[in-house]
N, C-alpha and C positions, 0 to 999 in steps of 0.2 A: 476571821469573822465578819462574817455580815450586821454580829448583836451589834455592831460599832456606831453602823446607822440605824437595824432594826430592832427598839430594845425589847416593844412589845411584841412578843407573839402570841396571836388567838387560839385557842388549847381547841384540839378541835375543831378548827375555824371557827369564822364569826356564825356558830350557831344562834335562836334566839327562839326559847317554847313559847314565848310572845309571835310570836312573827309565821310561827312553824315551820322554821330551819332547821333538819336535825343538827346534830352532831356527824363529824366525818361525812360533809354530805354537798353533794356538788354548790346547791349556794348558799353556804356554810362558805365553800373554799370561793368562790365569787364573789359573799359580799364582803370576807376580811382586803380581795384585789380591791375594790373599790374604795375599801377602808387606810388604804396604804400599809397594813399589819400587814407582818411575816406570819406564815404558818406552821401551827403543828398540827399534826396528823399519826397513823396509827396506820401499821399495815399490818398483812396479815398474807399465811398460803393458801390457795382454794384445795383441794382432793388433785387439782389436774394441775399442780405448778403454776400461776397464776399469782400473782400481789394485788389482790383487793386491800381496802380504805376501811378496818376496822376496829374498835377497841376490843373487846370483847371477843372469848376463845367460846363461848356463845352466844349463839342470833335470838334467846329469849326476850333478856332485857331492850331491844331495839324492834327489833322485829313479830314477836311472838310467836315464832318458831322453834322448835327445842330441836338439839343436836349443835352443833361445833361448827365454825368455819370450815373444819381441816376436814370435814365430812361430805365435802356439797364446791360443784364444778363451778367456776368462775361464770356461769352459763343461769345455772342456777340462779346462785349468791344473787347475782345482777339483780334478779327479779324478786326479790323480800326489799316490802314495803319497809322505811324505815319509821318508828313512830307513829302510826296512819295518816299520815303526808301524801303525795303522790310523787315523795325522792326516795331512791332505792339506791343499793349498795355499789355503788363507783370499783372502776378496778383502778392503782397507781395510772396506769399509761393515762388512762383519762382524762384524770385532772391535772397532769403533771402539763396535758395536749393545752387543757383550758390555762391553765394559771402564766404558760406562755414566755416564764423568768419576769413578771411584772412585779412579784414581790421575793425575799427567799422559801423557805420549806422545812420546817425541820421534823425529820421520816422516823419517827421511833418502830422500831421492830419490833415483837412480839414474838420470842420467840423464845421457847422455853425448855424445847428439844437437845436434835442433833445441829449443830451450827456447822450450815457450807452450803445446803441447800437454796433456801430462802435465798440468802445472801447475793449465793453468783449474780440467781436472778434478779434482786433490786442493780444490783454491779452494771447487767446485761439491757434494761431501763430505760435505767439513766443515762449509761452512753452517750446516746444524742441529744442530753439536754442542753440545754445552757443555759438555765439558772440559772442560782444563789445555792444550794443546799447543804445538809448540813445531815448525821445519822444519832443517833441514839438506843438505848436501850437499860434493863437493868441486867442483862447477863453481860462479863465480863467477857466470854466465850465469844461473845457477837464483835468487841471489842479489836479481843487481840487477833478475828478472822479476821477484819480490815485492814488490822496494824498491819499485818505479813499479806494480803492479798490485793489491798485495795487503800495503801495510804496516803493516795491526792486525795481522799474523802476526809474531811473532818468530823469527829465523833465525840459524843459525849457520853459520859458516864453518870446515867440513873440511881438513884440511892434512894431509900429506904425502907424500915421494917428491916426484914430479915438479910433483906436485900445489904444493909446497912455494915451489918455484925458481919457477914462473910466476906466483905469488903476491909473491914477490919484488920479479919482477925490473917486475909493470907494478901501480899500488901498487889493489890491487883492494878492498880494507878501508875503505880512500877514496869508493871508487863507490861500494860493495854498502852500506854503513856494518854490520855483522852486530853485535846485537845481544851475541853470546856467537862465541869462538873452539872449536872442536875438535882434540886436537892430540892424537897416539899419545902413550902417557908419553913412552916413550923418549929422548920429542924435547922435552918440554921443560925448559928449567933458567932460573934466577935473570935473565941477560939477559932471554931470552922474553918471562917476569913478569913483568920492570919493564915491555916498553915495551907492554904490551897495557894494566898497573896507571896509566899518565898518560895509555892513550888511555879508560880509564873502561870497556874489551869484559874482562868474566872469561872464561876456559882453564876449558874441562871439558875432562878426560882419558880415554883409553881405548888398551885392554884392560888393565880391573884384575882383578889372576888370586891375586896373591900380598896380606896385613901389612903384610910388606916395602913394594913399591911404594906399596902405599894408604899406610901414614907420611911415608912419601916422597916423595907428590901433596900430601898437606895444605895443605903450602906454600903451593902454588902453583892450587891448582885452588876452581874454584865446585862441581863437583860431577863426579862417577866412572861409568864407565859399564864396569861388572864384569861375569865370571864367571862360576862354579865359589864362589858364599859358605860356604858349609861352610866356606873358609879364612880366613874373618870375620865378624865382627857389627858392626852396625851403631855 
């Protein structure tokens, strides 16, 4: 895994309110490249089955437009302005072309519905990409799809809240066999660390914003998804 070399992963790219660089935007990703940080980004599928880079189900928080990502075509989505800046919603293929393998990419699939279509499209897009990457999702059925259909792609299980309770009730880690797990940093403790250490499954954590939290998590985590880089140094 690229975590051995790239322990710091910029959350939705290296975005900045001060610099008017929105999350999950082209300048946020290029800024990550310039600082040599790995990139975490979110993907969703448009109504015409294209993969766009966007976190929320709804467009409203980031664009002011009412409606969900899945209700718009990729062309319509690429016209939506992010947080009042000049930057617009990118498609994943554009991000891959610009990053061009210079830093690794951690791709979070936002898929709470039927599994298969989005995952297959992602594999098609990644087929021609030479850089390092991995996928992660809160949905264990996404990981199961990749285990069966694209086992060469490294996969991580995101864990939080109700999703965590579900994973405790059903042995999804045994079923999906993740290459790593990704936890909210405040949910990580010594017992959790020991459990995954015995299973030889590395932990990465999100989202680190202070030097204090970073130092506390260094004991437990293989890598750190972070924001507000000015608060600490590598």
